[in-house]
C-alpha atoms as a printed R data frame, in Angstrom:
    type eleno elety resid chain resno       x       y       z
1   ATOM     1    CA   MET     A     1  58.558  23.700 -30.323
2   ATOM     2    CA   ALA     A     2  56.107  21.207 -28.889
3   ATOM     3    CA   ALA     A     3  56.544  17.463 -28.517
4   ATOM     4    CA   THR     A     4  53.892  15.194 -30.015
5   ATOM     5    CA   LEU     A     5  51.565  13.353 -27.662
6   ATOM     6    CA   GLY     A     6  51.030   9.649 -28.097
7   ATOM     7    CA   LEU     A     7  48.722   7.140 -26.467
8   ATOM     8    CA   ILE     A     8  50.813   5.464 -23.805
9   ATOM     9    CA   SER     A     9  48.274   3.650 -21.641
10  ATOM    10    CA   LEU     A    10  44.600   2.968 -21.178
11  ATOM    11    CA   PHE     A    11  43.844   2.387 -17.526
12  ATOM    12    CA   SER     A    12  40.401   1.123 -16.611
13  ATOM    13    CA   CYS     A    13  39.644   1.081 -12.918
14  ATOM    14    CA   VAL     A    14  37.171   1.359 -10.141
15  ATOM    15    CA   VAL     A    15  38.539   4.475  -8.449
16  ATOM    16    CA   LEU     A    16  38.217   4.480  -4.681
17  ATOM    17    CA   PHE     A    17  36.383   7.467  -3.233
18  ATOM    18    CA   PRO     A    18  35.198   5.190  -1.884
19  ATOM    19    CA   MET     A    19  34.202   3.563  -5.182
20  ATOM    20    CA   LEU     A    20  33.867   5.412  -8.502
21  ATOM    21    CA   HIS     A    21  33.257   3.652 -11.794
22  ATOM    22    CA   ALA     A    22  35.577   5.421 -14.225
23  ATOM    23    CA   VAL     A    23  38.261   4.972 -16.871
24  ATOM    24    CA   ILE     A    24  41.440   7.073 -16.856
25  ATOM    25    CA   VAL     A    25  43.266   7.425 -20.161
26  ATOM    26    CA   TYR     A    26  46.862   8.663 -19.934
27  ATOM    27    CA   THR     A    27  48.706  10.209 -22.856
28  ATOM    28    CA   GLU     A    28  52.322  11.321 -22.785
29  ATOM    29    CA   SER     A    29  54.889  12.562 -25.251
30  ATOM    30    CA   LYS     A    30  56.367   9.983 -27.636
31  ATOM    31    CA   SER     A    31  59.809  11.515 -27.169
32  ATOM    32    CA   SER     A    32  62.170   9.572 -24.933
33  ATOM    33    CA   SER     A    33  63.574  12.870 -23.695
34  ATOM    34    CA   SER     A    34  60.256  14.027 -22.237
35  ATOM    35    CA   PRO     A    35  60.750  15.356 -18.700
36  ATOM    36    CA   ILE     A    36  57.288  14.086 -17.655
37  ATOM    37    CA   ALA     A    37  56.780  10.396 -16.968
38  ATOM    38    CA   ASN     A    38  54.481   8.118 -14.970
39  ATOM    39    CA   LEU     A    39  51.651  10.621 -14.690
40  ATOM    40    CA   THR     A    40  49.056   9.480 -12.115
41  ATOM    41    CA   LEU     A    41  45.658  10.968 -11.232
42  ATOM    42    CA   ASN     A    42  43.866  10.565  -7.921
43  ATOM    43    CA   PRO     A    43  40.344  11.809  -8.746
44  ATOM    44    CA   GLY     A    44  39.169  11.674  -5.133
45  ATOM    45    CA   LYS     A    45  41.841  14.133  -4.082
46  ATOM    46    CA   LEU     A    46  42.064  15.907  -7.468
47  ATOM    47    CA   LYS     A    47  45.779  15.243  -7.305
48  ATOM    48    CA   LEU     A    48  48.297  14.708 -10.127
49  ATOM    49    CA   THR     A    49  51.763  13.225  -9.528
50  ATOM    50    CA   TRP     A    50  54.589  12.414 -11.975
51  ATOM    51    CA   ASP     A    51  58.292  11.742 -12.299
52  ATOM    52    CA   SER     A    52  60.521  14.411 -13.797
53  ATOM    53    CA   SER     A    53  64.011  15.859 -13.935
54  ATOM    54    CA   VAL     A    54  62.988  19.507 -14.276
55  ATOM    55    CA   THR     A    55  61.568  21.825 -11.635
56  ATOM    56    CA   GLU     A    56  59.114  24.144 -13.403
57  ATOM    57    CA   TYR     A    57  55.678  22.933 -14.467
58  ATOM    58    CA   ARG     A    58  52.150  24.070 -15.106
59  ATOM    59    CA   CYS     A    59  49.059  21.989 -14.537
60  ATOM    60    CA   SER     A    60  45.450  22.543 -15.440
61  ATOM    61    CA   MET     A    61  41.982  21.039 -15.290
62  ATOM    62    CA   ARG     A    62  39.386  21.376 -18.018
63  ATOM    63    CA   VAL     A    63  35.681  20.455 -17.764
64  ATOM    64    CA   GLY     A    64  33.709  21.314 -20.864
65  ATOM    65    CA   HIS     A    65  34.572  24.919 -21.697
66  ATOM    66    CA   SER     A    66  35.709  25.726 -18.139
67  ATOM    67    CA   TYR     A    67  39.421  25.854 -17.374
68  ATOM    68    CA   ILE     A    68  41.450  26.404 -14.191
69  ATOM    69    CA   ARG     A    69  45.101  26.090 -13.186
70  ATOM    70    CA   GLY     A    70  46.275  24.007 -10.243
71  ATOM    71    CA   ASN     A    71  48.902  24.564  -7.586
72  ATOM    72    CA   VAL     A    72  52.250  22.825  -8.341
73  ATOM    73    CA   PHE     A    73  54.675  21.792  -5.631
74  ATOM    74    CA   ASN     A    74  57.439  19.185  -5.901
75  ATOM    75    CA   LYS     A    75  56.057  17.277  -8.903
76  ATOM    76    CA   THR     A    76  52.561  17.327  -7.497
77  ATOM    77    CA   CYS     A    77  49.558  19.304  -8.682
78  ATOM    78    CA   MET     A    78  46.482  19.976  -6.500
79  ATOM    79    CA   PHE     A    79  43.176  21.703  -7.198
80  ATOM    80    CA   SER     A    80  41.485  23.312  -4.202
81  ATOM    81    CA   ILE     A    81  37.798  22.820  -3.510
82  ATOM    82    CA   ASN     A    82  36.950  26.489  -3.943
83  ATOM    83    CA   ARG     A    83  38.333  26.427  -7.505
84  ATOM    84    CA   ALA     A    84  37.666  22.916  -8.792
85  ATOM    85    CA   PHE     A    85  34.848  21.642 -10.996
86  ATOM    86    CA   PRO     A    86  32.593  18.591 -10.661
87  ATOM    87    CA   ILE     A    87  33.905  15.654 -12.694
88  ATOM    88    CA   HIS     A    88  30.797  13.429 -13.043
89  ATOM    89    CA   LYS     A    89  30.608  14.450 -16.726
90  ATOM    90    CA   GLY     A    90  34.315  13.833 -17.306
91  ATOM    91    CA   ALA     A    91  37.445  15.974 -17.067
92  ATOM    92    CA   LEU     A    92  40.848  16.505 -18.691
93  ATOM    93    CA   PHE     A    93  43.953  17.013 -16.524
94  ATOM    94    CA   GLN     A    94  47.201  18.233 -18.064
95  ATOM    95    CA   VAL     A    95  50.806  18.811 -16.960
96  ATOM    96    CA   GLU     A    96  53.161  20.957 -19.054
97  ATOM    97    CA   ALA     A    97  56.917  21.557 -18.825
98  ATOM    98    CA   MET     A    98  59.624  23.313 -20.860
99  ATOM    99    CA   TYR     A    99  62.901  21.435 -21.466
100 ATOM   100    CA   ASN     A   100  65.699  22.383 -23.895
101 ATOM   101    CA   HIS     A   101  63.468  25.006 -25.513
102 ATOM   102    CA   THR     A   102  60.843  22.328 -26.180
103 ATOM   103    CA   SER     A   103  57.373  22.193 -24.636
104 ATOM   104    CA   TYR     A   104  56.283  18.828 -23.300
105 ATOM   105    CA   SER     A   105  52.957  17.762 -21.824
106 ATOM   106    CA   ALA     A   106  51.113  14.761 -20.436
107 ATOM   107    CA   GLU     A   107  47.380  14.263 -19.997
108 ATOM   108    CA   ALA     A   108  45.012  12.207 -17.895
109 ATOM   109    CA   ARG     A   109  41.459  12.008 -19.219
110 ATOM   110    CA   PHE     A   110  38.878  11.009 -16.623
111 ATOM   111    CA   ILE     A   111  35.894   9.207 -18.181
112 ATOM   112    CA   PRO     A   112  33.027   8.199 -15.861
113 ATOM   113    CA   GLN     A   113  31.381   4.836 -16.445
114 ATOM   114    CA   GLY     A   114  27.985   3.381 -15.645
115 ATOM   115    CA   MET     A   115  24.572   3.131 -17.263
116 ATOM   116    CA   ASN     A   116  23.072   6.465 -18.306
117 ATOM   117    CA   GLY     A   117  20.247   7.700 -16.103
118 ATOM   118    CA   THR     A   118  21.334   5.825 -12.982
119 ATOM   119    CA   SER     A   119  22.983   8.707 -11.077
120 ATOM   120    CA   VAL     A   120  20.929  10.732  -8.629
121 ATOM   121    CA   GLU     A   121  18.835  13.652  -9.886
122 ATOM   122    CA   ASN     A   122  17.736  16.984  -8.367
123 ATOM   123    CA   PHE     A   123  20.417  16.951  -5.695
124 ATOM   124    CA   SER     A   124  20.136  19.847  -3.235
125 ATOM   125    CA   CYS     A   125  21.008  20.724   0.363
126 ATOM   126    CA   VAL     A   126  19.682  23.233   2.875
127 ATOM   127    CA   ILE     A   127  20.914  24.409   6.288
128 ATOM   128    CA   TYR     A   128  18.325  25.374   8.917
129 ATOM   129    CA   ASN     A   129  18.186  26.111  12.659
130 ATOM   130    CA   ILE     A   130  21.810  27.294  12.482
131 ATOM   131    CA   SER     A   131  23.521  23.869  12.517
132 ATOM   132    CA   PHE     A   132  21.225  21.296  10.852
133 ATOM   133    CA   MET     A   133  21.555  20.285   7.207
134 ATOM   134    CA   ASN     A   134  19.366  18.138   4.955
135 ATOM   135    CA   CYS     A   135  20.392  16.890   1.518
136 ATOM   136    CA   THR     A   136  17.816  15.347  -0.800
137 ATOM   137    CA   TRP     A   137  17.824  13.742  -4.228
138 ATOM   138    CA   LYS     A   138  15.768  11.511  -6.496
139 ATOM   139    CA   ALA     A   139  16.800   8.089  -7.678
140 ATOM   140    CA   GLY     A   140  17.959   8.039 -11.286
141 ATOM   141    CA   ARG     A   141  15.184   7.415 -13.807
142 ATOM   142    CA   ASN     A   142  16.966   4.273 -15.040
143 ATOM   143    CA   ALA     A   143  18.299   3.148 -11.657
144 ATOM   144    CA   PRO     A   144  17.431  -0.491 -10.784
145 ATOM   145    CA   GLU     A   145  15.173  -1.081  -7.812
146 ATOM   146    CA   ASP     A   146  18.036  -2.544  -5.757
147 ATOM   147    CA   THR     A   147  20.207   0.587  -6.179
148 ATOM   148    CA   GLN     A   148  21.865   1.812  -3.009
149 ATOM   149    CA   TYR     A   149  23.206   5.388  -2.942
150 ATOM   150    CA   PHE     A   150  25.963   6.658  -0.640
151 ATOM   151    CA   LEU     A   151  26.611  10.325   0.167
152 ATOM   152    CA   PHE     A   152  30.102  11.590   1.060
153 ATOM   153    CA   PHE     A   153  31.397  15.104   1.672
154 ATOM   154    CA   GLN     A   154  34.746  16.851   2.121
155 ATOM   155    CA   TYR     A   155  35.691  20.246   3.518
156 ATOM   156    CA   SER     A   156  39.097  19.989   1.909
157 ATOM   157    CA   LYS     A   157  40.804  17.685  -0.589
158 ATOM   158    CA   GLU     A   158  43.533  17.166   1.981
159 ATOM   159    CA   GLU     A   159  40.996  15.710   4.427
160 ATOM   160    CA   ASP     A   160  39.336  12.317   4.326
161 ATOM   161    CA   GLU     A   161  35.770  12.099   3.118
162 ATOM   162    CA   GLN     A   162  32.904  11.651   5.594
163 ATOM   163    CA   GLU     A   163  29.806   9.573   4.922
164 ATOM   164    CA   CYS     A   164  26.239  10.574   5.665
165 ATOM   165    CA   PRO     A   165  25.375   9.679   9.293
166 ATOM   166    CA   HIS     A   166  21.633   9.158   8.748
167 ATOM   167    CA   TYR     A   167  19.890   8.148   5.502
168 ATOM   168    CA   ILE     A   168  16.195   8.498   4.638
169 ATOM   169    CA   ARG     A   169  14.853   5.874   2.221
170 ATOM   170    CA   ASP     A   170  12.014   5.601  -0.280
171 ATOM   171    CA   ALA     A   171   9.401   2.840  -0.530
172 ATOM   172    CA   LEU     A   172  11.913   0.597  -2.332
173 ATOM   173    CA   GLY     A   173  14.524   1.031   0.392
174 ATOM   174    CA   ARG     A   174  16.763   3.294  -1.703
175 ATOM   175    CA   PRO     A   175  18.426   6.219   0.130
176 ATOM   176    CA   ILE     A   176  16.959   9.497  -1.153
177 ATOM   177    CA   ALA     A   177  18.010  11.949   1.599
178 ATOM   178    CA   CYS     A   178  20.508  12.516   4.365
179 ATOM   179    CA   SER     A   179  20.377  14.577   7.560
180 ATOM   180    CA   PHE     A   180  23.375  16.141   9.324
181 ATOM   181    CA   GLN     A   181  23.734  17.720  12.748
182 ATOM   182    CA   ASN     A   182  26.277  20.135  14.196
183 ATOM   183    CA   VAL     A   183  27.223  21.713  10.859
184 ATOM   184    CA   THR     A   184  29.121  24.731  12.133
185 ATOM   185    CA   ASP     A   185  31.789  25.805   9.634
186 ATOM   186    CA   ILE     A   186  29.521  27.032   6.851
187 ATOM   187    CA   LYS     A   187  31.841  29.688   5.404
188 ATOM   188    CA   LYS     A   188  33.618  27.075   3.309
189 ATOM   189    CA   GLU     A   189  32.775  25.419   0.033
190 ATOM   190    CA   VAL     A   190  32.143  21.696   0.479
191 ATOM   191    CA   TYR     A   191  32.493  18.840  -1.982
192 ATOM   192    CA   PHE     A   192  29.569  16.395  -2.137
193 ATOM   193    CA   LEU     A   193  29.693  13.024  -3.863
194 ATOM   194    CA   VAL     A   194  26.831  10.559  -4.325
195 ATOM   195    CA   ASN     A   195  27.743   7.205  -5.815
196 ATOM   196    CA   GLY     A   196  25.847   3.958  -5.899
197 ATOM   197    CA   SER     A   197  25.875   0.220  -6.337
198 ATOM   198    CA   SER     A   198  23.543  -2.362  -7.837
199 ATOM   199    CA   ASN     A   199  23.620  -6.054  -8.706
200 ATOM   200    CA   GLU     A   200  22.090  -5.308 -12.107
201 ATOM   201    CA   SER     A   201  24.314  -2.548 -13.518
202 ATOM   202    CA   GLU     A   202  27.055  -0.025 -12.774
203 ATOM   203    CA   ILE     A   203  25.703   3.179 -11.226
204 ATOM   204    CA   GLN     A   204  26.958   6.570 -12.373
205 ATOM   205    CA   PHE     A   205  28.170   8.895  -9.625
206 ATOM   206    CA   TYR     A   206  27.220  12.533  -9.104
207 ATOM   207    CA   ASP     A   207  29.330  15.276  -7.498
208 ATOM   208    CA   GLU     A   208  28.867  18.954  -6.724
209 ATOM   209    CA   TYR     A   209  30.571  21.823  -4.881
210 ATOM   210    CA   ILE     A   210  28.321  23.845  -2.558
211 ATOM   211    CA   THR     A   211  29.133  26.956  -0.527
212 ATOM   212    CA   LEU     A   212  27.280  26.234   2.691
213 ATOM   213    CA   TYR     A   213  26.356  29.744   3.802
214 ATOM   214    CA   GLU     A   214  24.556  30.237   0.470
215 ATOM   215    CA   ILE     A   215  22.077  27.437   1.243
216 ATOM   216    CA   GLU     A   216  21.297  28.521   4.807
217 ATOM   217    CA   ILE     A   217  17.710  29.427   5.731
218 ATOM   218    CA   LEU     A   218  18.168  32.230   8.227
219 ATOM   219    CA   THR     A   219  16.328  32.070  11.527
220 ATOM   220    CA   PRO     A   220  13.799  34.866  12.227
221 ATOM   221    CA   PRO     A   221  14.931  38.178  13.760
222 ATOM   222    CA   LEU     A   222  14.957  38.211  17.557
223 ATOM   223    CA   ASN     A   223  13.429  40.314  20.357
224 ATOM   224    CA   ILE     A   224  10.812  42.079  18.244
225 ATOM   225    CA   THR     A   225   9.089  44.949  20.087
226 ATOM   226    CA   VAL     A   226   6.359  47.411  19.039
227 ATOM   227    CA   ASN     A   227   5.825  50.783  20.750
228 ATOM   228    CA   CYS     A   228   2.865  52.813  19.501
229 ATOM   229    CA   SER     A   229   1.874  56.435  20.073
230 ATOM   230    CA   GLU     A   230  -1.766  57.398  19.635
231 ATOM   231    CA   ASP     A   231  -0.899  61.107  19.606
232 ATOM   232    CA   ARG     A   232   1.614  60.833  16.769
233 ATOM   233    CA   ALA     A   233  -0.366  58.022  15.052
234 ATOM   234    CA   GLU     A   234   2.782  55.907  14.590
235 ATOM   235    CA   CYS     A   235   4.531  52.794  15.906
236 ATOM   236    CA   ILE     A   236   8.245  52.128  16.262
237 ATOM   237    CA   VAL     A   237   9.252  48.509  15.589
238 ATOM   238    CA   ARG     A   238  12.637  47.238  16.795
239 ATOM   239    CA   TRP     A   239  14.376  43.850  16.590
240 ATOM   240    CA   LYS     A   240  17.740  42.100  16.617
241 ATOM   241    CA   ARG     A   241  19.372  40.382  13.659
242 ATOM   242    CA   PRO     A   242  19.472  36.581  13.248
243 ATOM   243    CA   GLN     A   243  22.457  34.781  14.743
244 ATOM   244    CA   PRO     A   244  24.286  32.713  12.057
245 ATOM   245    CA   SER     A   245  26.847  30.468  13.688
246 ATOM   246    CA   HIS     A   246  29.716  31.638  11.456
247 ATOM   247    CA   MET     A   247  29.300  35.384  12.095
248 ATOM   248    CA   LYS     A   248  30.671  37.183  15.138
249 ATOM   249    CA   GLY     A   249  30.843  40.798  16.209
250 ATOM   250    CA   ASN     A   250  28.869  43.741  14.859
251 ATOM   251    CA   VAL     A   251  27.557  42.576  11.495
252 ATOM   252    CA   ASP     A   252  24.170  44.313  11.473
253 ATOM   253    CA   HIS     A   253  25.088  45.921   8.145
254 ATOM   254    CA   CYS     A   254  25.168  42.481   6.497
255 ATOM   255    CA   PHE     A   255  21.373  42.018   6.525
256 ATOM   256    CA   GLU     A   256  18.223  43.440   5.071
257 ATOM   257    CA   TYR     A   257  14.720  42.817   6.386
258 ATOM   258    CA   GLN     A   258  11.218  42.436   5.039
259 ATOM   259    CA   ILE     A   259   8.420  43.699   7.300
260 ATOM   260    CA   ASP     A   260   4.836  42.574   6.763
261 ATOM   261    CA   ILE     A   261   2.075  44.574   8.479
262 ATOM   262    CA   ARG     A   262  -1.468  43.740   7.378
263 ATOM   263    CA   ASN     A   263  -0.079  42.162   4.173
264 ATOM   264    CA   LYS     A   264   1.794  45.347   3.240
265 ATOM   265    CA   LYS     A   265   5.495  44.523   2.838
266 ATOM   266    CA   THR     A   266   8.389  46.936   3.358
267 ATOM   267    CA   ILE     A   267  12.137  46.304   2.995
268 ATOM   268    CA   VAL     A   268  14.653  48.047   5.288
269 ATOM   269    CA   THR     A   269  18.356  47.626   6.046
270 ATOM   270    CA   GLU     A   270  18.289  48.671   9.721
271 ATOM   271    CA   THR     A   271  17.019  46.926  12.838
272 ATOM   272    CA   SER     A   272  14.154  49.363  13.373
273 ATOM   273    CA   CYS     A   273  11.431  51.060  11.388
274 ATOM   274    CA   THR     A   274   8.522  53.471  11.913
275 ATOM   275    CA   PHE     A   275   5.002  52.467  10.972
276 ATOM   276    CA   GLN     A   276   2.915  55.509  10.011
277 ATOM   277    CA   ASN     A   277  -0.849  56.119  10.013
278 ATOM   278    CA   TYR     A   278  -1.425  54.017  13.074
279 ATOM   279    CA   ASN     A   279  -5.108  53.762  13.993
280 ATOM   280    CA   VAL     A   280  -5.675  52.813  17.603
281 ATOM   281    CA   LYS     A   281  -9.110  51.385  16.749
282 ATOM   282    CA   LYS     A   282  -7.658  48.800  14.368
283 ATOM   283    CA   LYS     A   283  -5.875  45.531  14.953
284 ATOM   284    CA   TYR     A   284  -2.483  44.919  13.272
285 ATOM   285    CA   THR     A   285  -0.375  41.794  12.716
286 ATOM   286    CA   LEU     A   286   3.405  42.060  12.261
287 ATOM   287    CA   GLN     A   287   5.986  39.582  10.876
288 ATOM   288    CA   ILE     A   288   9.665  40.059   9.949
289 ATOM   289    CA   ARG     A   289  12.221  37.953   8.050
290 ATOM   290    CA   ALA     A   290  15.824  38.518   6.973
291 ATOM   291    CA   LYS     A   291  18.339  37.773   4.234
292 ATOM   292    CA   GLY     A   292  21.934  38.670   3.481
293 ATOM   293    CA   ASP     A   293  22.635  42.023   1.869
294 ATOM   294    CA   ILE     A   294  26.431  41.796   1.775
295 ATOM   295    CA   CYS     A   295  29.018  39.646   3.607
296 ATOM   296    CA   LEU     A   296  28.997  35.846   3.665
297 ATOM   297    CA   VAL     A   297  25.259  35.519   4.289
298 ATOM   298    CA   SER     A   298  22.588  33.678   2.353
299 ATOM   299    CA   GLN     A   299  20.853  35.838  -0.235
300 ATOM   300    CA   ASN     A   300  17.620  33.863   0.202
301 ATOM   301    CA   TRP     A   301  14.837  35.095   2.478
302 ATOM   302    CA   GLY     A   302  14.805  33.307   5.826
303 ATOM   303    CA   GLU     A   303  11.949  32.194   8.034
304 ATOM   304    CA   TRP     A   304   9.156  34.550   9.094
305 ATOM   305    CA   SER     A   305   8.914  35.472  12.745
306 ATOM   306    CA   GLU     A   306   5.879  34.468  14.756
307 ATOM   307    CA   PRO     A   307   2.936  36.872  14.207
308 ATOM   308    CA   ILE     A   308   2.829  39.767  16.687
309 ATOM   309    CA   GLU     A   309  -0.502  41.538  17.207
310 ATOM   310    CA   PHE     A   310  -0.901  45.138  18.316
311 ATOM   311    CA   GLY     A   311  -3.610  47.790  18.226
312 ATOM   312    CA   ASN     A   312  -7.273  47.637  19.269
313 ATOM   313    CA   PRO     A   313  -9.149  44.448  18.356
314 ATOM   314    CA   GLU     A   314 -12.479  46.300  17.804
315 ATOM   315    CA   ASP     A   315 -12.386  45.584  14.110
316 ATOM   316    CA   ALA     A   316 -12.000  41.885  14.910
317 ATOM   317    CA   VAL     A   317 -15.108  42.054  17.134
318 ATOM   318    CA   LEU     A   318 -16.947  43.906  14.408
319 ATOM   319    CA   THR     A   319 -15.950  41.293  11.868
320 ATOM   320    CA   THR     A   320 -17.187  38.508  14.144
321 ATOM   321    CA   THR     A   321 -20.487  40.342  14.702
322 ATOM   322    CA   ILE     A   322 -20.994  40.774  10.973
323 ATOM   323    CA   VAL     A   323 -20.337  37.094  10.365
324 ATOM   324    CA   LEU     A   324 -22.854  36.069  13.051
325 ATOM   325    CA   LEU     A   325 -25.487  38.419  11.635
326 ATOM   326    CA   LEU     A   326 -24.959  37.041   8.160
327 ATOM   327    CA   ILE     A   327 -25.390  33.531   9.497
328 ATOM   328    CA   ALA     A   328 -28.595  34.540  11.325
329 ATOM   329    CA   PHE     A   329 -30.085  36.350   8.331
330 ATOM   330    CA   GLY     A   330 -29.181  33.431   6.141
331 ATOM   331    CA   THR     A   331 -30.861  30.911   8.439
332 ATOM   332    CA   ILE     A   332 -34.258  32.707   8.555
333 ATOM   333    CA   PRO     A   333 -35.011  32.521   4.782
334 ATOM   334    CA   VAL     A   334 -34.011  28.854   4.722
335 ATOM   335    CA   ALA     A   335 -36.411  28.099   7.592
336 ATOM   336    CA   LEU     A   336 -39.248  29.996   5.845
337 ATOM   337    CA   VAL     A   337 -38.711  28.124   2.603
338 ATOM   338    CA   ILE     A   338 -38.839  24.784   4.421
339 ATOM   339    CA   PHE     A   339 -42.056  25.857   6.235
340 ATOM   340    CA   PHE     A   340 -43.880  26.860   3.050
341 ATOM   341    CA   LEU     A   341 -42.777  23.742   1.237
342 ATOM   342    CA   CYS     A   342 -44.102  21.595   4.039
343 ATOM   343    CA   LYS     A   343 -47.360  23.553   4.128
344 ATOM   344    CA   ARG     A   344 -47.793  23.179   0.382
345 ATOM   345    CA   TYR     A   345 -46.845  19.569  -0.104
346 ATOM   346    CA   CYS     A   346 -47.089  17.958   3.298
347 ATOM   347    CA   SER     A   347 -49.939  17.197   5.775
348 ATOM   348    CA   LEU     A   348 -49.401  17.772   9.429
349 ATOM   349    CA   LYS     A   349 -51.453  14.671  10.181
350 ATOM   350    CA   LYS     A   350 -49.198  12.649   7.925
351 ATOM   351    CA   MET     A   351 -46.172  14.209   9.424
352 ATOM   352    CA   PHE     A   352 -47.375  13.850  13.019
353 ATOM   353    CA   SER     A   353 -49.767  10.821  12.869
354 ATOM   354    CA   PRO     A   354 -50.690   9.302  16.261
355 ATOM   355    CA   VAL     A   355 -48.781   6.320  17.403
356 ATOM   356    CA   PRO     A   356 -51.079   3.211  17.597
357 ATOM   357    CA   GLN     A   357 -51.564   1.822  21.116
358 ATOM   358    CA   PRO     A   358 -51.633  -1.937  21.935
359 ATOM   359    CA   LYS     A   359 -55.110  -3.372  22.682
360 ATOM   360    CA   ASN     A   360 -55.878  -3.876  26.386
361 ATOM   361    CA   LYS     A   361 -57.386  -7.340  26.529
362 ATOM   362    CA   PHE     A   362 -58.092  -7.122  30.274
363 ATOM   363    CA   HIS     A   363 -60.275  -4.032  29.987
364 ATOM   364    CA   GLU     A   364 -63.279  -5.883  28.535
365 ATOM   365    CA   LEU     A   365 -62.805  -8.692  30.997
366 ATOM   366    CA   PHE     A   366 -63.038  -6.283  33.859
367 ATOM   367    CA   GLN     A   367 -66.134  -4.667  32.349
368 ATOM   368    CA   ILE     A   368 -67.913  -8.067  31.964
369 ATOM   369    CA   SER     A   369 -66.954  -9.156  35.467
370 ATOM   370    CA   ASP     A   370 -68.230  -5.925  36.953
371 ATOM   371    CA   LYS     A   371 -71.618  -6.336  35.213
372 ATOM   372    CA   ASN     A   372 -71.996  -9.933  36.393
373 ATOM   373    CA   ILE     A   373 -71.095  -9.012  39.937
374 ATOM   374    CA   GLN     A   374 -73.650  -6.229  39.944
375 ATOM   375    CA   ARG     A   375 -76.334  -8.481  38.462
376 ATOM   376    CA   GLU     A   376 -75.698 -11.234  40.989
377 ATOM   377    CA   TRP     A   377 -75.761  -8.737  43.814
378 ATOM   378    CA   MET     A   378 -79.106  -7.395  42.698
379 ATOM   379    CA   ASP     A   379 -80.706 -10.890  42.379
380 ATOM   380    CA   LEU     A   380 -79.895 -11.911  45.937
381 ATOM   381    CA   PRO     A   381 -83.040 -12.323  48.205
382 ATOM   382    CA   PRO     A   382 -83.442  -9.825  50.928
383 ATOM   383    CA   ALA     A   383 -81.914 -10.789  54.199
384 ATOM   384    CA   LYS     A   384 -84.167 -11.859  57.060
385 ATOM   385    CA   TYR     A   385 -83.458 -10.469  60.499
386 ATOM   386    CA   GLU     A   386 -84.809 -12.178  63.769
387 ATOM   387    CA   THR     A   387 -85.529 -10.345  67.017
388 ATOM   388    CA   GLU     A   388 -83.453 -11.569  69.900
389 ATOM   389    CA   GLU     A   389 -84.426 -11.027  73.563
390 ATOM   390    CA   ILE     A   390 -81.751 -10.391  76.096
391 ATOM   391    CA   THR     A   391 -82.448 -11.247  79.785
392 ATOM   392    CA   THR     A   392 -80.314  -9.755  82.504
393 ATOM   393    CA   VAL     A   393 -79.944 -11.725  85.781
394 ATOM   394    CA   GLU     A   394 -78.785  -9.919  88.852
395 ATOM   395    CA   GLU     A   395 -77.730 -11.760  92.007
396 ATOM   396    CA   ILE     A   396 -79.131 -10.410  95.318
397 ATOM   397    CA   LYS     A   397 -77.180 -10.919  98.424
C-alpha cells in the first residue's frame, strides 16, 4: 500500500552555491502517520535531510530519463560526484520509507529560474602541459551586456567550492574563460558550475561533471632517437612515453603512438619501431604523438613532437636547384618579351632622350672680349726703340 502525496509547500529561493536562481517544490504524504517530515534539499551539496522515526530509507535522483540512487546514512542522503547528474535543466529528488506495511515518500523538485538563453553556451575545458587547465564558454545569446559570469568547481560534494582564480573577458567585459594552474589530481571527476548576475534579468546557471584525465592533451613522447643502418636499409626509432602527473610506475602499456615519417602515418603500441626501406640518399622528417589505449589516460591524440630530421639532404639540395633553375628559365622569356615589346612600340631616343643643359651666358661674353682684345692689340702702332750710348769712365791712379 502506498500513501498519497500532497502538495505541502512551495519554496522559492535564491539557493547559495554561491547564488543559484531556483525554486524548490516539496511534496509529502498527506497522512499524519508518514515517517518522513521536513524534507530539505541542499542543491549545492546534492544533499537531502529529513525527520523520521524509522531507520530504513531509499533515496533517488531523477534528471529526465536518467535515474540513480543515493547513499543514505542517519536520515541523510548524498549523491557522489562520480554518479550525479547536472541539474541546470531541473531535477527530482525522492525519499522513500516503509512503515506498518505502507510505503511512504517525499519529493523535492528543483526548478531552475532565469531568462531563457542567458546561461553560458559551449562550455569546455582542456588540460595541457601536465598541470594547466583552461575553461572557455560563450555568453548566452540572450544575456544582457552587463552580465557577469562566475565559475566554481568542486572535487567532492563534501568540500567547499573554489572560484576561478583568473578570468578572461570579452570586449563587453563579460568573463568568457578561466585559467587554472597546478591542477594535479586529474583522476577524479570534477563538478563545474557557471552562474551569473545582471541588473536587467535573472541569469540561468549551467553545471557539468567532467573527468579531468579525459580532457588532457598529452605532452609529446620524450627522448626520441633514430639509429639507421645503410646495410640493412632500415632505421630503429625509440622514445619514452609522456609523463602524466597522475600516473606512476611502469605504465607503458597504457599508451599507443602515431608515427609520421614523410607524411606516412603508422600506429604502434610499443616505445620503438623499425622503419623499413631506408634510403641513405633521401632526407626524412619524423614526428610522434601519443594517446591513451587503456588505463585512466585521455583517448584524444596529444601534441606532436618537434620534427626530427635524418638521412642525406641531397634531395633537398636537388629540390632547391630545380627551383632556382625554374626561376631562371622563367625570367629569360619575360625579359625577351619586354625587349621585343619595347623594340616594337618604343623608340630608344624617346626612352633615352638627352637631358637639356642650361645655357652658358658667359661663354659668348668671353668670345666677344677675346675678339676685341685681339683687334685692339693688332691696331696698336709699332713701338719705337732709341739707341742709347753707354760711356765707361775708369779712374787712373
